[in-house]
C-alpha positions as CSV (number, residue, x, y, z in Angstrom):
1,M,-202.0,70.8,6.6
2,T,-202.6,69.3,3.2
3,K,-201.9,70.6,-0.2
4,L,-204.5,69.7,-2.8
5,S,-203.7,69.4,-6.5
6,L,-206.2,68.8,-9.4
7,R,-204.4,67.9,-12.6
8,N,-206.2,67.9,-15.9
9,L,-209.2,66.6,-14.1
10,G,-212.2,65.6,-16.2
11,M,-215.6,64.1,-15.5
12,E,-218.1,63.0,-18.1
13,Y,-221.4,61.4,-17.3
14,E,-223.0,58.6,-19.2
15,S,-225.2,61.2,-21.0
16,S,-221.9,62.5,-22.5
17,V,-222.3,65.7,-20.5
18,R,-218.8,66.9,-19.6
19,A,-219.2,68.3,-16.1
20,I,-215.5,69.0,-15.5
21,D,-213.2,69.7,-18.4
22,G,-209.4,69.7,-17.9
23,L,-209.4,71.3,-14.5
24,D,-205.9,72.3,-13.2
25,L,-205.9,73.8,-9.7
26,T,-203.7,73.8,-6.7
27,V,-205.0,74.7,-3.2
28,N,-202.2,75.5,-0.9
29,A,-201.9,73.9,2.6
30,G,-204.1,75.9,5.0
31,E,-205.7,77.9,2.2
32,L,-209.4,78.7,1.9
33,M,-210.2,78.4,-1.8
34,V,-213.6,79.3,-3.1
35,L,-215.0,77.6,-6.2
36,V,-217.6,80.0,-7.7
37,G,-219.6,80.1,-10.9
38,P,-223.2,79.8,-12.2
39,S,-225.4,76.8,-11.5
40,G,-224.3,73.8,-13.4
41,C,-220.7,74.9,-13.9
42,G,-219.2,71.8,-12.2
43,K,-218.5,73.1,-8.7
44,T,-220.2,70.3,-6.7
45,T,-218.9,67.7,-9.1
46,A,-215.3,68.9,-8.4
47,L,-216.0,68.6,-4.6
48,R,-217.3,65.0,-5.1
49,L,-214.2,64.1,-7.1
50,I,-211.9,65.5,-4.4
51,A,-213.9,63.6,-1.7
52,G,-213.8,60.3,-3.7
53,L,-217.5,60.1,-4.1
54,L,-217.0,60.2,-7.9
55,H,-214.1,58.8,-10.0
56,P,-212.9,61.0,-12.7
57,T,-212.9,60.0,-16.4
58,S,-209.5,61.6,-16.8
59,G,-206.8,63.4,-14.8
60,D,-205.7,63.1,-11.2
61,V,-206.4,64.2,-7.6
62,L,-203.4,64.6,-5.3
63,F,-203.0,65.2,-1.6
64,D,-199.5,66.5,-0.8
65,D,-198.4,65.4,-4.4
66,R,-199.6,61.9,-4.0
67,S,-202.5,60.5,-6.0
68,V,-205.5,59.5,-4.0
69,L,-207.5,58.0,-6.9
70,A,-207.0,54.5,-5.5
71,V,-207.9,55.6,-1.9
72,P,-211.6,55.0,-1.0
73,A,-213.6,58.0,0.2
74,E,-213.8,56.9,3.8
75,R,-209.9,56.8,4.0
76,R,-209.1,60.1,2.1
77,G,-209.7,62.4,5.1
78,A,-211.7,64.8,3.0
79,V,-215.0,65.6,4.7
80,M,-218.0,67.4,3.2
81,V,-220.5,69.8,4.8
82,L,-223.6,70.1,2.7
83,Q,-226.6,72.5,2.4
84,D,-228.7,69.8,4.1
85,Q,-227.0,69.2,7.5
86,A,-228.1,65.5,7.4
87,L,-228.2,65.2,11.2
88,F,-229.6,62.0,12.6
89,P,-233.0,63.0,14.1
90,V,-233.0,60.1,16.6
91,K,-229.6,61.0,18.0
92,T,-228.8,63.8,20.4
93,V,-226.4,66.7,19.3
94,G,-223.6,65.0,21.2
95,E,-224.3,61.6,19.5
96,N,-224.4,63.3,16.1
97,V,-221.0,65.0,16.7
98,A,-219.5,61.8,18.1
99,F,-220.7,59.6,15.3
100,G,-217.5,59.7,13.2
101,L,-215.3,59.2,16.2
102,K,-217.4,56.1,17.2
103,L,-216.9,54.7,13.7
104,R,-213.2,55.2,14.1
105,K,-213.3,53.4,17.5
106,V,-212.1,56.3,19.5
107,E,-212.3,55.6,23.3
108,R,-215.4,56.9,25.0
109,S,-213.6,59.3,27.3
110,E,-211.7,60.9,24.4
111,R,-214.9,61.1,22.4
112,R,-216.6,63.1,25.2
113,E,-213.7,65.5,25.4
114,R,-213.4,66.0,21.7
115,V,-217.2,66.5,21.3
116,A,-217.2,69.1,24.1
117,N,-214.2,70.9,22.5
118,A,-215.8,70.9,19.0
119,L,-219.1,72.2,20.4
120,S,-217.2,74.9,22.2
121,A,-215.4,75.9,19.0
122,V,-218.8,76.5,17.2
123,Q,-220.1,78.3,20.3
124,L,-222.6,75.6,21.3
125,S,-221.2,74.4,24.6
126,G,-223.7,72.5,26.7
127,F,-225.9,71.4,23.7
128,E,-224.8,67.8,23.9
129,H,-228.2,66.5,25.2
130,R,-230.4,68.5,22.9
131,W,-232.2,67.0,19.8
132,P,-231.7,68.3,16.3
133,D,-235.4,69.4,15.9
134,E,-234.9,71.7,18.9
135,L,-232.3,73.7,17.1
136,S,-232.5,76.6,14.6
137,G,-231.1,76.2,11.1
138,G,-228.0,78.1,12.0
139,Q,-227.4,75.9,15.0
140,R,-227.9,72.7,13.0
141,Q,-225.3,73.9,10.5
142,R,-222.9,74.6,13.3
143,I,-223.4,71.1,14.6
144,A,-222.7,69.8,11.1
145,L,-219.5,71.8,11.1
146,A,-218.5,70.5,14.6
147,R,-219.2,66.9,13.5
148,T,-216.8,67.5,10.6
149,L,-214.0,69.1,12.5
150,V,-214.1,66.6,15.4
151,V,-212.6,63.9,13.2
152,R,-209.7,66.1,12.3
153,P,-209.9,65.8,8.5
154,R,-207.2,66.6,6.0
155,L,-209.5,68.7,3.9
156,L,-212.7,70.5,4.6
157,L,-215.2,70.6,1.7
158,L,-218.1,73.0,2.0
159,D,-220.9,72.6,-0.6
160,E,-222.9,75.8,-0.4
161,P,-223.4,75.4,3.4
162,L,-225.1,78.8,3.9
163,T,-227.7,78.7,1.1
164,S,-230.7,77.6,3.1
165,L,-230.1,80.2,5.9
166,E,-231.6,83.6,6.3
167,P,-229.3,86.5,5.5
168,G,-228.5,87.4,9.2
169,L,-227.7,83.8,10.0
170,R,-225.7,83.4,6.8
171,A,-223.4,86.3,7.8
172,E,-223.0,84.9,11.3
173,L,-222.1,81.4,10.2
174,R,-219.9,82.7,7.4
175,D,-217.9,84.5,10.1
176,T,-217.8,81.4,12.2
177,I,-216.4,79.3,9.3
178,C,-213.7,81.9,8.6
179,R,-212.7,82.1,12.2
180,L,-212.4,78.3,12.6
181,Q,-210.7,77.9,9.3
182,R,-208.1,80.5,10.2
183,A,-207.6,79.0,13.7
184,V,-207.3,75.4,12.7
185,G,-205.5,76.1,9.5
186,I,-207.3,73.3,7.7
187,T,-207.1,73.3,3.9
188,T,-210.7,74.2,2.7
189,V,-212.6,74.3,-0.6
190,F,-215.8,76.3,-0.3
191,V,-218.4,76.1,-3.1
192,T,-220.9,78.9,-3.7
193,H,-222.7,80.6,-6.5
194,D,-222.8,83.9,-4.6
195,Q,-220.2,86.5,-5.7
196,G,-220.4,88.5,-2.5
197,E,-220.0,85.4,-0.3
198,A,-216.9,84.4,-2.3
199,M,-215.4,87.8,-1.8
200,A,-216.1,87.7,1.9
201,V,-214.4,84.4,2.7
202,A,-211.8,83.5,0.1
203,D,-208.0,83.6,0.2
204,R,-208.3,82.9,-3.5
205,I,-211.2,82.4,-5.8
206,A,-211.5,79.9,-8.7
207,F,-214.1,81.0,-11.3
208,L,-215.6,78.1,-13.3
209,T,-218.0,78.1,-16.3
210,D,-219.1,75.0,-18.2
211,G,-216.7,72.8,-16.2
212,R,-213.7,74.9,-17.1
213,L,-211.5,77.1,-14.9
214,R,-211.6,80.6,-16.3
215,Q,-209.7,82.6,-13.7
216,V,-208.0,82.0,-10.3
217,G,-206.6,84.6,-8.0
218,P,-207.2,86.8,-4.9
219,P,-210.6,88.5,-4.6
220,S,-209.2,91.8,-5.7
221,D,-208.3,90.4,-9.1
222,F,-211.9,89.8,-10.0
223,L,-212.8,93.3,-9.3
224,H,-209.9,95.1,-10.9
225,H,-208.5,92.5,-13.4
226,P,-211.2,90.2,-14.6
227,V,-209.8,87.8,-17.2
228,D,-212.7,88.3,-19.7
229,A,-216.2,89.7,-20.2
230,D,-217.8,86.7,-18.6
231,A,-215.8,87.2,-15.3
232,A,-216.5,90.9,-15.4
233,R,-220.2,90.4,-15.8
234,F,-220.4,87.7,-13.1
235,F,-218.6,89.7,-10.5
236,G,-220.1,93.0,-11.4
237,A,-223.7,91.9,-11.7
238,Q,-224.4,92.3,-8.0
239,S,-223.1,94.6,-5.3
240,I,-220.1,93.1,-3.5
241,L,-220.1,92.8,0.3
242,T,-218.1,95.4,2.1
243,G,-215.4,94.4,4.6
244,S,-214.4,91.4,2.4
245,R,-211.6,89.2,3.6
246,Q,-208.5,90.3,1.6
247,S,-205.9,88.1,0.1
248,R,-203.2,87.0,2.5
249,P,-200.7,84.2,2.7
250,A,-202.3,81.0,3.9
251,S,-200.1,81.0,7.1
252,Q,-200.5,84.6,8.0
253,G,-202.4,85.1,11.2
254,R,-203.0,81.4,11.7
255,A,-202.6,79.9,15.1
256,S,-203.4,76.4,16.3
257,V,-206.4,76.1,18.6
258,S,-205.8,73.5,21.2
259,R,-209.4,73.3,22.3
260,I,-210.4,71.6,19.0
261,H,-207.4,69.4,18.6
């Protein structure tokens, strides 16, 4: 498991728009951290900086206290799951999931085993020979998640992965993500603009506005101890999901799952 540290991180685009402004945040090893805030607050930019898809104008990104700014995206081990699953339409489900393993030159027999295990983990065993256009939106997002986990990344980065799904499917896939994250113990950063979704999945929440970190803490803090009026309005504007996942130590209740390792 990997600890992620963002130190005085800044990102300014050529238009002089400062998308991230002095972001200091630590995500503990095995923790599920949710970045939440209104549209345009810098959440996705932060993910791209962590993944290495953007280079910051200031500050640092560290994995286990080592800077990764000089490490290219393909070698960082931080993998993103997007709203758009970006599955290859001309490849079967099995070929889609195995794609990253093939690039890493994993032997064919091991690829088959790891693909089968990853599909089992997202409850889609036996789907290897189906085509992406034969799947529902929720199933395609599960395939995208399996494709990510099969390469055993150091960090899992989720960029509003549930936004395009119907409410019932959103709740189902949200529970799948939480279950897998707990089981594998992978350090995860989950971006959403939905307060209820943040409450339901987070170990801790980081609330951003205008590229700045306004408050970080367990979900209960945002209900009972908001740092200011902006935080209180944001988390009080809509009803919060019941049965939310409460704050817990990152290691509590976690167990390795051999079938996806």
